[in-house]
C-alpha positions in Angstrom: 52.0 88.0 58.9 49.7 90.5 60.5 45.9 91.1 60.8 43.3 88.5 59.8 44.8 85.2 58.7 42.4 83.0 56.8 42.9 79.3 56.1 40.9 76.0 55.9 41.2 73.1 58.2 40.2 69.5 58.4 40.6 68.2 62.0 41.2 64.7 63.3 37.6 64.2 64.3 36.5 64.1 60.6 38.3 60.8 59.9 35.0 58.9 60.0 33.4 61.4 57.6 36.2 60.6 55.1 35.7 56.9 55.5 31.9 57.3 55.1 32.5 59.0 51.7 34.5 56.0 50.4 38.1 57.0 51.4 40.4 54.5 53.0 41.2 55.3 56.7 45.0 55.0 56.0 44.9 57.8 53.5 43.5 60.3 56.1 45.5 62.8 58.1 44.4 66.1 59.6 45.7 69.2 57.7 45.3 72.8 56.8 44.8 74.3 53.4 45.9 77.7 52.2 44.4 79.2 49.0 46.8 81.8 47.5 45.7 84.0 44.5 49.0 83.7 42.7 51.0 81.5 40.4 53.4 78.9 41.9 56.9 78.6 40.4 56.7 77.5 36.8 52.8 77.4 36.9 52.3 80.2 34.4 54.7 78.5 31.9 52.7 75.3 32.4 49.4 77.1 32.1 50.4 78.6 28.8 51.6 75.3 27.3 48.9 73.0 28.8 45.7 75.0 28.5 46.6 78.2 26.8 45.9 80.5 29.8 48.2 83.5 30.1 46.6 85.6 32.8 48.7 85.7 36.0 45.6 86.8 37.9 43.8 83.5 37.0 46.5 81.5 38.8 46.0 79.9 42.2 48.3 78.1 44.5 46.9 75.5 47.0 49.1 74.6 49.9 48.5 71.6 52.2 50.2 71.5 55.6 50.2 68.7 58.2 49.4 69.7 61.8 50.3 68.7 65.4 50.7 66.1 66.7 51.7 64.3 63.5 54.4 66.8 62.5 55.8 67.1 66.1 57.6 63.7 65.7 59.9 65.2 63.0 62.6 67.9 63.4 61.5 71.3 62.2 64.5 71.5 59.8 63.1 68.5 57.8 60.3 70.7 56.5 62.8 73.4 55.4 65.5 71.1 53.9 66.1 72.4 50.4 67.1 69.0 49.2 63.7 67.6 50.3 61.3 70.5 49.8 62.7 71.4 46.4 60.0 73.9 45.4 60.2 75.8 48.7 56.5 76.4 49.1 56.5 76.5 52.9 56.0 80.3 53.3 57.7 80.0 56.7 55.2 77.5 58.1 56.4 74.0 59.3 54.5 70.9 58.2 54.3 71.6 54.4 53.3 68.4 52.7 52.0 69.1 49.2 50.8 71.8 46.7 48.6 72.1 43.7 48.7 74.8 41.0 45.4 75.7 39.5 43.9 78.1 36.8 40.4 79.6 37.1 38.7 80.4 33.8 35.1 81.4 34.4 33.1 78.4 35.5 36.0 76.1 34.6 39.0 75.3 36.7 42.1 73.6 35.5 44.6 71.6 37.6 48.2 72.1 36.4 50.2 69.9 38.7 50.0 68.1 42.1 53.3 67.6 44.0 54.5 66.4 47.4 58.2 67.2 47.6 58.3 65.8 51.1 56.9 62.4 50.3 58.4 62.0 46.8 61.9 63.1 47.9 62.1 61.8 51.5 64.5 59.0 50.4 67.2 61.7 50.8 66.5 61.6 54.6 66.5 57.8 55.2 66.0 58.2 59.0 62.5 59.7 58.4 61.4 57.9 55.3 59.3 55.1 56.8 57.4 57.4 59.2 56.8 60.1 56.6 55.5 57.6 54.1 53.3 55.9 56.7 51.7 59.2 57.9 51.5 61.2 54.8 51.2 58.6 52.0 47.6 59.7 51.3 48.7 63.3 50.4 47.2 63.1 46.9 43.8 62.0 48.3 43.8 64.9 50.8 45.0 67.3 48.2 42.4 66.4 45.6 39.7 66.6 48.2 40.8 70.2 49.0 41.1 71.1 45.3 37.6 69.9 44.5 36.3 71.7 47.6 38.0 74.9 46.3 36.5 74.4 42.9 33.0 74.3 44.5 33.8 77.4 46.5 34.9 79.2 43.3 31.6 78.1 41.7 33.3 76.1 39.0 31.0 73.8 37.1 33.7 71.6 35.6 37.2 70.7 36.9 39.7 69.7 34.3 42.5 67.6 35.7 45.5 66.8 33.5 46.2 63.3 32.3 49.5 61.7 33.2 50.4 61.9 29.5 49.9 65.7 29.4 51.9 66.3 32.6 54.8 64.1 31.4 54.9 66.1 28.1 55.4 69.3 30.1 57.7 68.0 32.9 61.2 66.8 33.4 61.8 63.3 32.3 60.8 60.7 34.9 59.4 57.2 35.1 55.7 57.1 34.1 54.5 55.1 37.2 54.4 58.1 39.5 52.5 60.3 37.0 50.0 57.6 36.2 49.3 56.9 39.9 48.8 60.6 40.8 47.1 62.0 37.7 45.2 58.9 36.4 44.6 56.1 38.8 44.1 58.0 42.1 41.8 60.6 40.4 39.6 57.9 38.9 39.3 56.1 42.2 37.9 59.3 43.8 35.8 60.9 41.1 33.8 60.0 38.0 35.6 61.6 35.1 35.3 61.6 31.3 38.2 62.0 29.0 38.3 65.2 26.9 41.5 65.3 24.8 44.4 65.3 27.2 42.2 66.2 30.2 40.0 64.4 32.7 36.7 66.4 33.0 34.9 66.2 36.4 31.4 67.6 37.2 32.1 69.5 40.4 28.6 69.2 41.8 28.6 65.5 41.3 32.1 65.2 42.7 31.0 66.8 46.0 29.4 63.5 47.0 33.0 62.3 47.7 34.4 65.6 49.1 34.8 66.5 52.8 34.5 70.3 52.8 37.1 71.9 55.1 36.1 74.5 57.7 37.2 78.1 57.2 39.2 79.6 60.1 40.1 83.2 60.6 42.8 84.2 63.2 43.3 87.8 64.2 47.0 87.9 64.5 48.6 90.9 66.2 50.2 93.6 64.0 53.9 93.7 64.3 56.6 95.7 62.6 59.2 93.8 60.6 62.4 95.4 59.5 64.0 93.8 56.4 67.6 94.5 55.6 68.5 94.5 51.9 72.0 94.6 50.5 72.5 95.4 46.8 75.8 94.0 45.6 77.3 95.7 42.6 80.9 94.5 42.9 83.0 92.2 45.0 85.9 94.6 45.7 89.0 93.3 47.4 90.9 96.5 47.7 88.7 98.3 50.2 90.1 99.7 53.4 90.7 97.4 56.3 87.9 97.3 58.9 88.9 97.8 62.5 86.5 95.1 63.7 87.9 92.4 61.5 87.5 88.8 62.9 90.8 87.3 64.0 93.2 86.5 61.2 94.3 89.9 60.0 92.7 89.7 56.6 90.8 92.6 55.0 87.1 92.4 54.4 85.0 93.7 51.6 81.8 95.6 52.4 79.8 92.4 51.7 81.9 90.4 54.1 81.5 93.0 56.7 77.7 93.0 56.3 77.5 89.2 56.5 79.8 89.1 59.5 77.6 91.6 61.4 74.5 89.8 60.3 75.6 86.5 61.8 76.9 88.2 64.9 73.7 90.1 65.6 71.3 87.5 64.3 69.8 89.8 61.7 69.3 88.0 58.4 69.4 90.0 55.2 68.3 89.8 51.6 71.2 90.0 49.1 70.4 91.3 45.6 73.2 90.5 43.1 73.5 90.6 39.3 73.7 87.3 37.6 77.5 87.5 37.0 78.1 87.9 40.7 75.4 85.7 42.0 77.4 82.5 42.6 80.1 84.3 44.5 77.6 86.2 46.6 75.8 82.9 47.4 79.0 81.4 48.7 79.6 84.4 51.1 76.0 84.6 52.5 75.1 80.9 52.6 73.4 80.8 55.9 70.1 79.2 57.0 68.2 82.4 57.1 69.8 84.6 54.4 67.7 85.3 51.3 69.0 85.9 47.8 67.5 87.8 44.8 68.7 88.7 41.3 69.3 92.3 40.3 69.2 93.6 36.8 72.6 93.5 35.2 72.0 96.4 32.8 70.8 99.6 34.4 68.0 101.5 32.7 67.1 99.1 30.0 63.4 98.8 29.3 63.7 96.5 26.3 61.4 93.5 26.9 63.4 91.1 24.7 66.5 92.0 26.7 64.7 91.3 30.0 63.4 88.0 28.7 66.9 86.9 27.7 68.4 88.1 31.0 65.7 86.2 33.0 66.5 83.0 31.0 70.2 83.5 31.9 69.3 84.0 35.6 67.4 80.7 35.6 70.4 78.9 34.3 72.3 80.2 37.3 69.6 79.4 39.9 66.2 77.8 39.2 64.8 78.4 42.7 65.6 82.1 43.6 62.3 83.9 44.1 63.1 87.6 44.0 64.2 90.2 41.4 65.0 93.9 41.2 64.4 95.7 37.9 66.8 98.5 36.9 66.6 101.5 39.3 64.0 99.7 41.3 61.2 100.5 38.9 57.7 98.9 39.0 57.2 96.1 36.4 54.8 96.9 33.6 52.2 94.3 32.6 54.5 92.6 30.1 57.4 92.6 32.6 55.3 91.2 35.4 54.2 88.4 33.0 57.8 87.6 32.1 58.9 87.6 35.7 56.0 85.3 36.7 56.7 83.1 33.6 60.3 82.7 34.7 59.3 81.6 38.2 59.8 84.8 40.2 57.5 85.5 43.2 58.4 89.0 44.1 60.1 92.2 43.0 61.9 94.8 45.1 60.9 98.4 44.1 61.8 101.9 45.1 59.2 103.3 47.5 58.8 106.5 45.5 57.7 104.5 42.5 55.5 102.1 44.4 51.7 102.6 44.4 51.6 101.4 48.0 54.2 101.6 50.8 53.6 98.1 52.0 54.2 94.7 50.2 51.2 93.9 48.0 50.2 91.4 45.3 49.5 92.7 41.8 49.4 90.9 38.5 50.8 87.8 40.0 53.9 89.5 41.6 54.4 90.7 45.1 55.8 94.2 45.1 58.1 95.0 48.1 58.9 98.7 48.5 62.3 99.8 49.8 61.1 102.4 52.3 64.6 103.7 53.4 67.6 103.5 51.1 71.1 104.8 51.1 71.4 105.2 47.3 72.2 108.8 47.5 
């Protein structure tokens, strides 16, 4: 990231302020908050089904990160363990604890879901379970505090938080206890709320009596150039000429294997774009800690929306967490295509620089456009 970097922070010296507003001391931990004007994975689908809001530009993602010294006691890889942090909302920053997905609709704001992968899935790392739960067990209290502060900042008059019943209707099957604790009991401990259908309605101005407003920080980070290598895989050929630099063993390598070998040798991670039919095989070959994967359109040139929707659904059956996509010929997504990509949990699209409106990555209609500046397509 380059240039001004804006975030919110609640420091350790504000513990007593939390306690003075009725919070329990054990629920407090210092943290940062990042407010991102985009949909989180699956948030648009939930928004459509839960509150009927279809505009990707109305979606917001709130990220809560722990800070030093609390996170220093844990290995960095814990915060990037895909079995623990299932939704992968770290954005490269250690200490990710929880997230909330929100929808802004005029002077109303809707909560869609509140999740802490780290705390809720930490049983998979038994050696860290006790300490994580002790330090970050109050994640939902800190997250809701940040969400209501954000609602006030956006000048929302009413915040609608989903009931446990509504969230369970739109989520994977799980025991009701977790949902009831997060969406009903904790919310009602913190704020006065009235029931409106399947939602809890909270008067934002009244709720501010219990909210500790975070401080806005702006860091001027130095501008740096980042080179991103992208490989588009169209076939897994096995009859290509032998490469003189083959690793020991005497076997022949395909172009993809050569690329991955060089990547590991030189420490230059790449992004591999593969059609759905080849995705699993490509994933096996490039499975490294730093490599990134994306889907590429299987049928070049097609602009039929129904076909794209069906293909995106098939892609999600192959991998539910891959973030990137490349449309045929690297074209820009139209409004309906951008909606479909966002609806199917994609964060970014790779586009040809000659077709991009800007030559640098940028957010538009809920999707990040990443232009390929130099290509070897010719």
